LOLUMLUM-537597 format. One record per atom (N, C-alpha, C, O): residue number from 1; chain; atom name; x, y negated, z negated. Coordinates in steps of 0.2 Angstrom, whole numbers. Layout:
N
NUM  A  CA  X  Y  Z
...
***
This chain:
188
1  A  N  -229  316  861
1  A  CA  -222  319  863
1  A  C  -217  315  864
1  A  O  -219  310  867
2  A  N  -211  315  862
2  A  CA  -205  311  862
2  A  C  -201  315  868
2  A  O  -200  321  868
3  A  N  -198  309  873
3  A  CA  -193  312  875
3  A  C  -186  312  872
3  A  O  -184  308  868
4  A  N  -184  318  874
4  A  CA  -177  319  869
4  A  C  -171  314  871
4  A  O  -171  311  877
5  A  N  -167  312  868
5  A  CA  -163  307  868
5  A  C  -159  308  876
5  A  O  -161  312  880
6  A  N  -153  304  877
6  A  CA  -150  303  884
6  A  C  -149  309  887
6  A  O  -146  314  885
7  A  N  -152  310  893
7  A  CA  -151  315  898
7  A  C  -158  318  899
7  A  O  -160  322  903
8  A  N  -163  316  895
8  A  CA  -170  319  895
8  A  C  -172  319  902
8  A  O  -170  315  906
9  A  N  -177  326  903
9  A  CA  -179  326  909
9  A  C  -183  322  913
9  A  O  -189  320  910
10  A  N  -183  321  919
10  A  CA  -189  316  922
10  A  C  -191  319  928
10  A  O  -187  323  931
11  A  N  -196  318  930
11  A  CA  -201  321  936
11  A  C  -204  317  939
11  A  O  -208  313  936
12  A  N  -204  317  945
12  A  CA  -207  312  950
12  A  C  -213  315  957
12  A  O  -211  320  959
13  A  N  -217  312  958
13  A  CA  -221  313  964
13  A  C  -224  319  963
13  A  O  -226  322  958
14  A  N  -225  322  969
14  A  CA  -229  328  969
14  A  C  -223  336  970
14  A  O  -225  341  973
15  A  N  -218  334  968
15  A  CA  -214  340  968
15  A  C  -217  346  965
15  A  O  -221  345  960
16  A  N  -215  351  966
16  A  CA  -216  357  962
16  A  C  -211  359  958
16  A  O  -205  359  960
17  A  N  -212  360  950
17  A  CA  -207  362  947
17  A  C  -210  368  941
17  A  O  -216  368  939
18  A  N  -203  372  940
18  A  CA  -207  378  935
18  A  C  -205  376  929
18  A  O  -200  374  927
19  A  N  -212  376  925
19  A  CA  -213  375  919
19  A  C  -213  380  913
19  A  O  -215  386  914
20  A  N  -212  378  907
20  A  CA  -213  383  901
20  A  C  -214  378  894
20  A  O  -212  372  895
21  A  N  -216  380  890
21  A  CA  -218  377  884
21  A  C  -215  382  877
21  A  O  -216  388  876
22  A  N  -210  379  875
22  A  CA  -207  384  870
22  A  C  -206  381  864
22  A  O  -209  376  863
23  A  N  -203  385  859
23  A  CA  -199  383  852
23  A  C  -193  381  853
23  A  O  -189  384  855
24  A  N  -190  374  849
24  A  CA  -183  373  850
24  A  C  -180  376  843
24  A  O  -181  372  839
25  A  N  -177  381  842
25  A  CA  -172  381  838
25  A  C  -168  376  834
25  A  O  -165  372  838
26  A  N  -167  375  828
26  A  CA  -162  369  824
26  A  C  -156  372  829
26  A  O  -155  376  833
27  A  N  -152  367  828
27  A  CA  -144  367  830
27  A  C  -141  374  825
27  A  O  -138  378  828
28  A  N  -141  373  820
28  A  CA  -139  378  815
28  A  C  -141  384  818
28  A  O  -137  389  818
29  A  N  -147  386  820
29  A  CA  -150  393  823
29  A  C  -146  394  829
29  A  O  -142  398  830
30  A  N  -146  390  835
30  A  CA  -141  391  840
30  A  C  -134  393  839
30  A  O  -131  397  842
31  A  N  -132  389  833
31  A  CA  -126  392  834
31  A  C  -122  398  829
31  A  O  -117  401  829
32  A  N  -129  400  825
32  A  CA  -128  407  822
32  A  C  -129  412  827
32  A  O  -125  417  828
33  A  N  -136  411  832
33  A  CA  -137  417  837
33  A  C  -130  415  843
33  A  O  -128  420  846
34  A  N  -128  410  844
34  A  CA  -122  411  849
34  A  C  -116  414  846
34  A  O  -113  418  850
35  A  N  -114  414  840
35  A  CA  -110  417  837
35  A  C  -110  426  835
35  A  O  -106  431  835
36  A  N  -117  427  835
36  A  CA  -119  434  835
36  A  C  -119  436  842
36  A  O  -116  442  843
37  A  N  -120  434  847
37  A  CA  -120  435  854
37  A  C  -113  436  855
37  A  O  -112  442  857
38  A  N  -108  434  854
38  A  CA  -100  434  855
38  A  C  -98  440  852
38  A  O  -93  443  854
39  A  N  -101  441  845
39  A  CA  -99  447  842
39  A  C  -102  454  845
39  A  O  -100  460  845
40  A  N  -108  452  846
40  A  CA  -113  459  846
40  A  C  -115  461  852
40  A  O  -118  466  853
41  A  N  -112  456  859
41  A  CA  -116  458  865
41  A  C  -109  458  869
41  A  O  -107  453  872
42  A  N  -105  464  871
42  A  CA  -100  466  874
42  A  C  -100  465  882
42  A  O  -96  463  885
43  A  N  -107  466  884
43  A  CA  -108  466  892
43  A  C  -114  463  893
43  A  O  -117  461  889
44  A  N  -115  461  901
44  A  CA  -119  458  903
44  A  C  -120  451  903
44  A  O  -114  449  901
45  A  N  -126  447  904
45  A  CA  -124  439  905
45  A  C  -127  436  899
45  A  O  -133  435  899
46  A  N  -124  434  895
46  A  CA  -124  432  888
46  A  C  -128  425  890
46  A  O  -124  421  894
47  A  N  -135  423  888
47  A  CA  -138  418  887
47  A  C  -136  412  885
47  A  O  -135  412  879
48  A  N  -133  406  888
48  A  CA  -130  400  886
48  A  C  -134  398  878
48  A  O  -140  399  877
49  A  N  -129  394  874
49  A  CA  -134  391  869
49  A  C  -138  386  870
49  A  O  -142  384  866
50  A  N  -138  384  875
50  A  CA  -142  378  878
50  A  C  -150  380  880
50  A  O  -155  377  881
51  A  N  -148  387  881
51  A  CA  -155  389  884
51  A  C  -159  394  879
51  A  O  -165  396  880
52  A  N  -156  395  873
52  A  CA  -160  398  867
52  A  C  -167  396  865
52  A  O  -167  391  861
53  A  N  -172  398  866
53  A  CA  -178  396  864
53  A  C  -183  402  863
53  A  O  -181  408  864
54  A  N  -188  400  860
54  A  CA  -194  404  859
54  A  C  -200  402  864
54  A  O  -202  396  862
55  A  N  -202  404  869
55  A  CA  -206  402  874
55  A  C  -213  406  871
55  A  O  -214  411  868
56  A  N  -218  400  872
56  A  CA  -225  400  870
56  A  C  -230  402  876
56  A  O  -235  406  875
57  A  N  -227  399  881
57  A  CA  -231  401  888
57  A  C  -227  397  894
57  A  O  -225  391  895
58  A  N  -226  404  899
58  A  CA  -222  402  904
58  A  C  -227  399  909
58  A  O  -231  404  910
59  A  N  -228  394  913
59  A  CA  -234  391  917
59  A  C  -231  393  926
59  A  O  -235  394  930
60  A  N  -225  394  926
60  A  CA  -222  394  932
60  A  C  -221  388  937
60  A  O  -219  382  935
61  A  N  -223  388  944
61  A  CA  -223  384  948
61  A  C  -229  379  947
61  A  O  -235  381  949
62  A  N  -228  372  944
62  A  CA  -233  367  944
62  A  C  -231  360  946
62  A  O  -225  359  946
63  A  N  -237  356  950
63  A  CA  -235  350  951
63  A  C  -233  346  945
63  A  O  -236  346  940
64  A  N  -227  342  948
64  A  CA  -224  337  944
64  A  C  -230  331  940
64  A  O  -230  327  935
65  A  N  -234  332  943
65  A  CA  -240  326  940
65  A  C  -244  329  935
65  A  O  -248  326  933
66  A  N  -243  335  935
66  A  CA  -246  338  929
66  A  C  -244  338  922
66  A  O  -247  340  918
67  A  N  -238  335  922
67  A  CA  -232  335  916
67  A  C  -236  331  911
67  A  O  -237  333  905
68  A  N  -238  326  913
68  A  CA  -242  322  906
68  A  C  -247  326  902
68  A  O  -247  326  896
69  A  N  -251  328  907
69  A  CA  -257  332  904
69  A  C  -255  337  902
69  A  O  -258  338  896
70  A  N  -251  342  904
70  A  CA  -248  347  900
70  A  C  -245  345  891
70  A  O  -246  347  886
71  A  N  -240  340  893
71  A  CA  -238  339  886
71  A  C  -242  336  883
71  A  O  -241  338  877
72  A  N  -248  332  883
72  A  CA  -252  330  878
72  A  C  -255  338  875
72  A  O  -254  339  869
73  A  N  -257  341  879
73  A  CA  -260  348  875
73  A  C  -255  351  871
73  A  O  -256  355  866
74  A  N  -248  351  873
74  A  CA  -244  354  868
74  A  C  -243  349  864
74  A  O  -240  352  859
75  A  N  -244  343  863
75  A  CA  -243  338  859
75  A  C  -248  339  852
75  A  O  -247  338  846
76  A  N  -253  341  856
76  A  CA  -259  342  852
76  A  C  -259  349  846
76  A  O  -259  349  840
77  A  N  -257  353  851
77  A  CA  -257  359  848
77  A  C  -252  359  843
77  A  O  -254  361  837
78  A  N  -245  356  844
78  A  CA  -240  356  839
78  A  C  -243  352  832
78  A  O  -241  354  827
79  A  N  -246  347  833
79  A  CA  -247  343  828
79  A  C  -253  346  824
79  A  O  -255  342  819
80  A  N  -256  351  825
80  A  CA  -261  355  822
80  A  C  -257  361  818
80  A  O  -260  364  813
81  A  N  -251  363  821
81  A  CA  -248  369  818
81  A  C  -246  369  813
81  A  O  -243  363  811
82  A  N  -246  375  809
82  A  CA  -242  376  802
82  A  C  -236  376  802
82  A  O  -233  375  807
83  A  N  -232  378  796
83  A  CA  -226  378  796
83  A  C  -224  385  800
83  A  O  -228  389  799
84  A  N  -218  384  804
84  A  CA  -217  390  807
84  A  C  -208  394  805
84  A  O  -203  391  806
85  A  N  -209  399  802
85  A  CA  -204  404  799
85  A  C  -203  409  804
85  A  O  -208  413  805
86  A  N  -196  411  807
86  A  CA  -196  416  811
86  A  C  -190  420  807
86  A  O  -185  417  806
87  A  N  -191  427  806
87  A  CA  -185  430  804
87  A  C  -183  437  808
87  A  O  -187  441  811
88  A  N  -176  437  809
88  A  CA  -174  442  815
88  A  C  -177  448  813
88  A  O  -175  451  808
89  A  N  -180  452  817
89  A  CA  -183  458  815
89  A  C  -179  464  820
89  A  O  -179  469  817
90  A  N  -176  464  825
90  A  CA  -175  470  829
90  A  C  -171  466  836
90  A  O  -172  461  838
91  A  N  -167  469  839
91  A  CA  -165  469  846
91  A  C  -168  474  851
91  A  O  -169  480  850
92  A  N  -169  471  856
92  A  CA  -173  475  861
92  A  C  -171  474  867
92  A  O  -170  468  869
93  A  N  -172  479  872
93  A  CA  -171  478  879
93  A  C  -177  478  883
93  A  O  -182  480  880
94  A  N  -177  476  889
94  A  CA  -182  478  895
94  A  C  -177  479  900
94  A  O  -171  479  899
95  A  N  -181  479  905
95  A  CA  -177  481  911
95  A  C  -172  475  913
95  A  O  -168  476  917
96  A  N  -174  470  911
96  A  CA  -168  465  914
96  A  C  -165  460  907
96  A  O  -160  456  908
97  A  N  -168  461  903
97  A  CA  -165  455  897
97  A  C  -165  460  890
97  A  O  -168  465  889
98  A  N  -160  457  887
98  A  CA  -159  459  880
98  A  C  -164  453  875
98  A  O  -166  448  878
99  A  N  -165  455  870
99  A  CA  -170  450  865
99  A  C  -168  451  858
99  A  O  -166  456  856
100  A  N  -170  446  855
100  A  CA  -170  447  847
100  A  C  -177  446  846
100  A  O  -180  441  848
101  A  N  -180  450  842
101  A  CA  -187  450  842
101  A  C  -188  448  834
101  A  O  -185  451  829
102  A  N  -192  442  834
102  A  CA  -194  439  826
102  A  C  -199  442  824
102  A  O  -203  444  828
103  A  N  -201  443  816
103  A  CA  -206  443  812
103  A  C  -208  436  812
103  A  O  -203  432  812
104  A  N  -214  435  812
104  A  CA  -218  427  812
104  A  C  -220  428  805
104  A  O  -226  429  803
105  A  N  -216  427  800
105  A  CA  -219  426  793
105  A  C  -225  421  792
105  A  O  -223  415  792
106  A  N  -231  422  792
106  A  CA  -236  419  789
106  A  C  -242  418  796
106  A  O  -247  415  796
107  A  N  -238  421  801
107  A  CA  -240  420  808
107  A  C  -243  414  812
107  A  O  -248  414  816
108  A  N  -238  409  809
108  A  CA  -241  403  811
108  A  C  -238  402  819
108  A  O  -241  398  823
109  A  N  -233  404  820
109  A  CA  -231  404  826
109  A  C  -236  408  833
109  A  O  -237  405  838
110  A  N  -237  412  831
110  A  CA  -244  416  833
110  A  C  -249  411  836
110  A  O  -251  410  841
111  A  N  -252  408  830
111  A  CA  -258  405  830
111  A  C  -255  398  836
111  A  O  -258  397  841
112  A  N  -250  395  835
112  A  CA  -247  391  839
112  A  C  -247  392  847
112  A  O  -249  388  852
113  A  N  -244  398  848
113  A  CA  -243  402  855
113  A  C  -252  402  857
113  A  O  -253  400  863
114  A  N  -257  404  853
114  A  CA  -263  407  856
114  A  C  -264  399  857
114  A  O  -264  397  863
115  A  N  -266  394  852
115  A  CA  -267  387  854
115  A  C  -266  384  860
115  A  O  -271  382  864
116  A  N  -260  384  862
116  A  CA  -256  384  867
116  A  C  -258  386  872
116  A  O  -259  381  877
117  A  N  -260  392  873
117  A  CA  -261  396  879
117  A  C  -269  396  882
117  A  O  -272  397  887
118  A  N  -273  393  874
118  A  CA  -280  392  878
118  A  C  -281  385  880
118  A  O  -286  384  884
119  A  N  -278  381  876
119  A  CA  -277  374  878
119  A  C  -275  374  887
119  A  O  -278  371  891
120  A  N  -270  377  889
120  A  CA  -267  378  895
120  A  C  -272  380  899
120  A  O  -273  377  904
121  A  N  -275  386  897
121  A  CA  -280  389  901
121  A  C  -287  386  903
121  A  O  -290  387  908
122  A  N  -288  382  898
122  A  CA  -294  375  900
122  A  C  -293  372  904
122  A  O  -297  370  908
123  A  N  -286  368  904
123  A  CA  -284  364  910
123  A  C  -284  367  918
123  A  O  -285  364  923
124  A  N  -284  375  918
124  A  CA  -283  379  924
124  A  C  -274  378  927
124  A  O  -273  377  932
125  A  N  -271  379  921
125  A  CA  -262  378  924
125  A  C  -259  384  921
125  A  O  -253  386  923
126  A  N  -263  389  918
126  A  CA  -259  394  914
126  A  C  -265  400  915
126  A  O  -270  399  917
127  A  N  -262  407  914
127  A  CA  -266  412  914
127  A  C  -263  417  910
127  A  O  -257  419  912
128  A  N  -266  420  903
128  A  CA  -263  424  900
128  A  C  -260  431  902
128  A  O  -262  434  907
129  A  N  -256  433  897
129  A  CA  -251  439  902
129  A  C  -257  443  899
129  A  O  -260  440  895
130  A  N  -258  451  900
130  A  CA  -262  455  897
130  A  C  -259  459  890
130  A  O  -262  463  888
131  A  N  -253  457  889
131  A  CA  -250  460  882
131  A  C  -249  453  878
131  A  O  -249  447  880
132  A  N  -250  455  871
132  A  CA  -250  451  866
132  A  C  -243  447  865
132  A  O  -237  450  867
133  A  N  -244  441  863
133  A  CA  -238  436  864
133  A  C  -233  439  857
133  A  O  -234  440  852
134  A  N  -227  440  860
134  A  CA  -220  442  855
134  A  C  -216  438  854
134  A  O  -213  437  859
135  A  N  -214  435  848
135  A  CA  -210  431  845
135  A  C  -203  432  847
135  A  O  -200  436  843
136  A  N  -199  431  851
136  A  CA  -193  432  853
136  A  C  -187  426  856
136  A  O  -189  420  857
137  A  N  -181  429  856
137  A  CA  -177  424  860
137  A  C  -174  430  866
137  A  O  -173  436  865
138  A  N  -173  427  871
138  A  CA  -169  432  876
138  A  C  -162  428  875
138  A  O  -161  422  875
139  A  N  -157  434  873
139  A  CA  -149  432  872
139  A  C  -145  436  877
139  A  O  -139  435  878
140  A  N  -148  440  881
140  A  CA  -144  444  886
140  A  C  -148  445  892
140  A  O  -154  447  891
141  A  N  -147  444  899
141  A  CA  -149  445  906
141  A  C  -143  450  909
141  A  O  -137  449  910
142  A  N  -147  455  912
142  A  CA  -142  461  916
142  A  C  -147  465  923
142  A  O  -153  466  924
143  A  N  -142  468  926
143  A  CA  -147  470  931
143  A  C  -152  478  929
143  A  O  -157  480  931
144  A  N  -147  480  924
144  A  CA  -150  488  921
144  A  C  -149  486  914
144  A  O  -146  482  913
145  A  N  -152  489  910
145  A  CA  -153  490  904
145  A  C  -145  492  901
145  A  O  -141  496  904
146  A  N  -143  490  896
146  A  CA  -136  490  896
146  A  C  -136  497  889
146  A  O  -131  500  888
147  A  N  -141  498  886
147  A  CA  -142  503  881
147  A  C  -137  500  874
147  A  O  -134  504  871
148  A  N  -138  493  873
148  A  CA  -135  491  867
148  A  C  -140  491  862
148  A  O  -145  488  862
149  A  N  -136  494  856
149  A  CA  -141  493  850
149  A  C  -139  490  843
149  A  O  -139  493  838
150  A  N  -137  484  845
150  A  CA  -132  479  838
150  A  C  -138  478  833
150  A  O  -144  477  834
151  A  N  -135  478  828
151  A  CA  -141  475  820
151  A  C  -142  469  823
151  A  O  -138  467  827
152  A  N  -149  466  821
152  A  CA  -150  459  822
152  A  C  -147  455  819
152  A  O  -145  457  814
153  A  N  -146  448  820
153  A  CA  -142  442  817
153  A  C  -145  441  810
153  A  O  -149  436  810
154  A  N  -145  444  806
154  A  CA  -148  444  800
154  A  C  -148  437  795
154  A  O  -151  436  790
155  A  N  -144  433  798
155  A  CA  -142  426  795
155  A  C  -145  422  799
155  A  O  -146  417  795
156  A  N  -149  422  805
156  A  CA  -152  417  809
156  A  C  -159  417  810
156  A  O  -162  417  815
157  A  N  -163  417  803
157  A  CA  -170  415  802
157  A  C  -170  406  805
157  A  O  -166  402  805
158  A  N  -177  408  808
158  A  CA  -179  401  811
158  A  C  -184  396  808
158  A  O  -190  397  808
159  A  N  -182  390  805
159  A  CA  -188  385  803
159  A  C  -189  381  810
159  A  O  -184  379  812
160  A  N  -194  381  812
160  A  CA  -196  377  817
160  A  C  -200  372  817
160  A  O  -206  373  817
161  A  N  -197  365  818
161  A  CA  -200  359  819
161  A  C  -202  356  824
161  A  O  -206  351  823
162  A  N  -200  359  830
162  A  CA  -202  355  836
162  A  C  -203  360  842
162  A  O  -199  364  844
163  A  N  -209  359  846
163  A  CA  -209  362  852
163  A  C  -208  358  857
163  A  O  -209  352  857
164  A  N  -206  360  863
164  A  CA  -205  357  870
164  A  C  -209  360  875
164  A  O  -212  365  875
165  A  N  -206  355  880
165  A  CA  -210  358  887
165  A  C  -205  357  891
165  A  O  -202  351  891
166  A  N  -201  363  895
166  A  CA  -195  364  898
166  A  C  -196  364  904
166  A  O  -201  365  906
167  A  N  -192  362  910
167  A  CA  -192  363  916
167  A  C  -187  370  919
167  A  O  -181  367  919
168  A  N  -187  373  921
168  A  CA  -183  378  923
168  A  C  -180  377  930
168  A  O  -184  377  935
169  A  N  -174  377  932
169  A  CA  -172  376  937
169  A  C  -167  383  939
169  A  O  -163  385  935
170  A  N  -169  387  945
170  A  CA  -165  392  947
170  A  C  -159  391  951
170  A  O  -159  388  956
171  A  N  -153  393  948
171  A  CA  -147  393  952
171  A  C  -142  399  953
171  A  O  -143  404  949
172  A  N  -137  398  957
172  A  CA  -133  404  958
172  A  C  -130  406  950
172  A  O  -129  411  949
173  A  N  -130  402  947
173  A  CA  -126  404  940
173  A  C  -132  406  934
173  A  O  -132  406  928
174  A  N  -137  406  937
174  A  CA  -144  409  932
174  A  C  -148  401  931
174  A  O  -147  395  933
175  A  N  -153  403  927
175  A  CA  -159  398  925
175  A  C  -156  392  922
175  A  O  -151  393  918
176  A  N  -156  386  923
176  A  CA  -155  381  920
176  A  C  -160  377  916
176  A  O  -164  375  919
177  A  N  -161  377  909
177  A  CA  -167  374  906
177  A  C  -167  367  905
177  A  O  -162  365  902
178  A  N  -172  362  907
178  A  CA  -170  355  904
178  A  C  -177  353  901
178  A  O  -183  355  903
179  A  N  -175  349  895
179  A  CA  -180  347  890
179  A  C  -185  342  893
179  A  O  -182  336  893
180  A  N  -190  342  895
180  A  CA  -193  336  897
180  A  C  -197  332  891
180  A  O  -197  326  892
181  A  N  -199  335  887
181  A  CA  -204  331  881
181  A  C  -202  336  875
181  A  O  -202  343  875
182  A  N  -202  333  869
182  A  CA  -203  338  862
182  A  C  -208  334  860
182  A  O  -211  328  862
183  A  N  -210  337  855
183  A  CA  -214  336  849
183  A  C  -214  340  841
183  A  O  -212  345  839
184  A  N  -216  336  839
184  A  CA  -215  338  830
184  A  C  -221  342  829
184  A  O  -226  342  833
185  A  N  -220  347  824
185  A  CA  -224  353  823
185  A  C  -227  349  818
185  A  O  -224  345  814
186  A  N  -235  351  816
186  A  CA  -238  348  810
186  A  C  -238  341  809
186  A  O  -236  338  804
187  A  N  -239  337  815
187  A  CA  -238  330  814
187  A  C  -233  327  812
187  A  O  -233  321  812
188  A  N  -227  330  809
188  A  CA  -221  326  807
188  A  C  -217  324  811
188  A  O  -212  321  809
***
């Protein structure tokens, strides 16, 4: 894994930090989604462009000392991954978020999510949810469902080339995500 350019996240000591593994959309996909959010989502708290991602596994609070081992497993799974292409399928709301759900063309994203989750379970740092993994990007947050039914952003297909280990810092304005490390998919 390589650290992202200037401003890459750092962690030290026995500090506990909130971690998750995800897929980073390309800049053009983020721009497309941000434009769609501005046009299609009139209410709620829109997720800022820098926080748009596809979660592979949410680990929650972990000791910072585990970051290198977690990153190594994410790197290994990413290197073995096939080409990932996600296409917007629909907009969906849960009790607290609105999301764009994607069609995992060819199943490579699902295979990567399962590989990452299995590796992290073997390390003892993750426990799978009872439901199947769903490829999605959270685009809106709210206190109660907004009841929106926008058409999905049909021009925002994602061709993913990079995974990332993120740190999630909660604050008054919502969560802020910091990329600690990134890794190329398929050994590229």
